[in-house]
Short mmCIF file of the C-alpha atoms (twelve columns), coordinates in Angstrom:
data_MODEL
# 
_entry.id   MODEL 
# 
loop_
_atom_site.group_PDB 
_atom_site.id 
_atom_site.type_symbol 
_atom_site.label_atom_id 
_atom_site.label_alt_id 
_atom_site.label_comp_id 
_atom_site.label_asym_id 
_atom_site.label_seq_id 
_atom_site.Cartn_x 
_atom_site.Cartn_y 
_atom_site.Cartn_z 
_atom_site.pdbx_PDB_model_num 
ATOM 1  C CA . MET A 1  105.425 104.520 67.049 1 
ATOM 2  C CA . GLU A 2  109.036 103.727 65.500 1 
ATOM 3  C CA . ALA A 3  108.763 103.188 61.605 1 
ATOM 4  C CA . ILE A 4  109.503 99.747  60.624 1 
ATOM 5  C CA . THR A 5  112.865 100.044 58.329 1 
ATOM 6  C CA . MET A 6  113.698 96.370  58.173 1 
ATOM 7  C CA . LEU A 7  111.710 93.386  58.067 1 
ATOM 8  C CA . ARG A 8  113.174 89.738  58.764 1 
ATOM 9  C CA . SER A 9  111.868 86.382  58.210 1 
ATOM 10 C CA . GLY A 10 114.155 83.464  58.888 1 
ATOM 11 C CA . ASN A 11 117.140 84.146  56.656 1 
ATOM 12 C CA . SER A 12 115.549 86.887  54.413 1 
ATOM 13 C CA . LEU A 13 115.757 90.660  55.034 1 
ATOM 14 C CA . ARG A 14 113.653 93.318  53.306 1 
ATOM 15 C CA . PHE A 15 114.407 97.130  53.749 1 
ATOM 16 C CA . THR A 16 111.846 99.800  53.086 1 
ATOM 17 C CA . ALA A 17 112.601 101.854 50.449 1 
ATOM 18 C CA . LYS A 18 112.794 104.903 52.667 1 
ATOM 19 C CA . LYS A 19 115.690 103.057 54.187 1 
ATOM 20 C CA . VAL A 20 117.328 102.185 50.997 1 
ATOM 21 C CA . GLU A 21 117.399 105.938 49.683 1 
ATOM 22 C CA . GLU A 22 118.812 106.961 53.260 1 
ATOM 23 C CA . HIS A 23 121.572 104.587 53.038 1 
ATOM 24 C CA . GLN A 24 122.332 105.372 49.706 1 
ATOM 25 C CA . GLY A 25 123.154 108.923 50.626 1 
ATOM 26 C CA . PHE A 26 126.202 107.642 52.423 1 
ATOM 27 C CA . GLY A 27 127.340 105.158 49.741 1 
ATOM 28 C CA . VAL A 28 125.581 102.079 50.988 1 
ATOM 29 C CA . ASP A 29 123.221 100.434 48.354 1 
ATOM 30 C CA . LEU A 30 120.666 98.219  49.928 1 
ATOM 31 C CA . GLY A 31 118.486 97.673  46.941 1 
ATOM 32 C CA . GLY A 32 119.383 94.054  46.131 1 
ATOM 33 C CA . VAL A 33 119.938 92.845  49.983 1 
ATOM 34 C CA . LYS A 34 117.744 89.955  50.554 1 
ATOM 35 C CA . SER A 35 120.077 88.336  53.536 1 
ATOM 36 C CA . PRO A 36 122.523 88.948  56.020 1 
ATOM 37 C CA . ASP A 37 125.029 87.828  53.743 1 
ATOM 38 C CA . ASP A 38 123.902 90.276  51.123 1 
ATOM 39 C CA . PHE A 39 123.877 93.060  53.774 1 
ATOM 40 C CA . VAL A 40 127.597 92.283  54.720 1 
ATOM 41 C CA . ASN A 41 128.695 92.396  51.316 1 
ATOM 42 C CA . ALA A 42 126.813 95.798  50.624 1 
ATOM 43 C CA . LEU A 43 128.619 97.279  53.516 1 
ATOM 44 C CA . VAL A 44 132.168 96.070  52.336 1 
ATOM 45 C CA . PRO A 45 132.930 98.793  49.841 1 
ATOM 46 C CA . TRP A 46 131.754 101.411 52.323 1 
ATOM 47 C CA . ILE A 47 134.010 100.178 55.017 1 
ATOM 48 C CA . GLU A 48 136.971 99.539  53.076 1 
ATOM 49 C CA . ALA A 49 136.556 103.182 51.688 1 
ATOM 50 C CA . LEU A 50 136.165 104.692 55.075 1 
ATOM 51 C CA . GLY A 51 139.367 102.750 56.174 1 
ATOM 52 C CA . GLU A 52 141.210 104.375 53.369 1 
ATOM 53 C CA . VAL A 53 139.718 108.052 53.761 1 
ATOM 54 C CA . ARG A 54 138.983 107.998 57.550 1 
ATOM 55 C CA . PRO A 55 140.851 105.328 59.105 1 
ATOM 56 C CA . ASP A 56 140.248 107.007 62.511 1 
ATOM 57 C CA . LEU A 57 136.295 107.005 62.043 1 
ATOM 58 C CA . LEU A 58 136.576 103.079 61.022 1 
ATOM 59 C CA . ASP A 59 138.689 102.862 64.179 1 
ATOM 60 C CA . LYS A 60 135.997 104.599 66.443 1 
ATOM 61 C CA . LEU A 61 133.254 102.600 64.700 1 
ATOM 62 C CA . ALA A 62 134.938 99.232  65.400 1 
ATOM 63 C CA . GLN A 63 135.500 100.376 69.097 1 
ATOM 64 C CA . ASP A 64 131.838 101.483 69.666 1 
ATOM 65 C CA . LEU A 65 130.472 97.997  68.220 1 
ATOM 66 C CA . ALA A 66 132.998 96.031  70.105 1 
ATOM 67 C CA . LYS A 67 131.744 97.676  73.125 1 
ATOM 68 C CA . ALA A 68 128.311 97.596  72.542 1 
ATOM 69 C CA . LYS A 69 128.921 93.556  71.611 1 
ATOM 70 C CA . GLY A 70 130.956 93.149  75.070 1 
ATOM 71 C CA . ALA A 71 133.782 92.026  72.636 1 
ATOM 72 C CA . LYS A 72 137.579 92.994  72.694 1 
ATOM 73 C CA . LEU A 73 139.155 94.117  69.691 1 
ATOM 74 C CA . PRO A 74 142.410 92.196  68.356 1 
ATOM 75 C CA . PRO A 75 145.535 94.111  69.340 1 
ATOM 76 C CA . ARG A 76 146.710 96.460  66.700 1 
ATOM 77 C CA . LEU A 77 149.168 95.600  63.960 1 
ATOM 78 C CA . SER A 78 152.066 97.748  63.251 1 
ATOM 79 C CA . VAL A 79 153.534 97.758  59.671 1 
ATOM 80 C CA . VAL A 80 157.289 97.994  59.753 1 
ATOM 81 C CA . PRO A 81 159.299 99.012  56.642 1 
ATOM 82 C CA . SER A 82 161.262 96.251  55.120 1 
ATOM 83 C CA . SER A 83 164.379 98.251  54.970 1 
ATOM 84 C CA . ASP A 84 164.387 97.817  58.907 1 
ATOM 85 C CA . TYR A 85 164.987 94.162  58.379 1 
ATOM 86 C CA . PRO A 86 168.028 92.724  56.427 1 
ATOM 87 C CA . GLU A 87 166.819 90.177  53.696 1 
ATOM 88 C CA . LYS A 88 167.539 86.581  54.612 1 
ATOM 89 C CA . SER A 89 169.971 84.493  52.730 1 
# 
């Protein structure tokens, strides 16, 4: 039997103490999460840090999530140095 790690009732979420502790191990604090919006807000700092430290891993995660949902990722944008374009007058 699989252990319960999250309880959901309507728009309310609750995580078990064990699951909160596990997520803290990789930098996500679920201690105050009580709604789906709280969950998203708890993930944002982790996602931003992952994007800075391991953008390749973040890209892989995004691709896998999109694939699991049957969605397509938007096309990648590339940064072009401003020196490549003359200033307009």
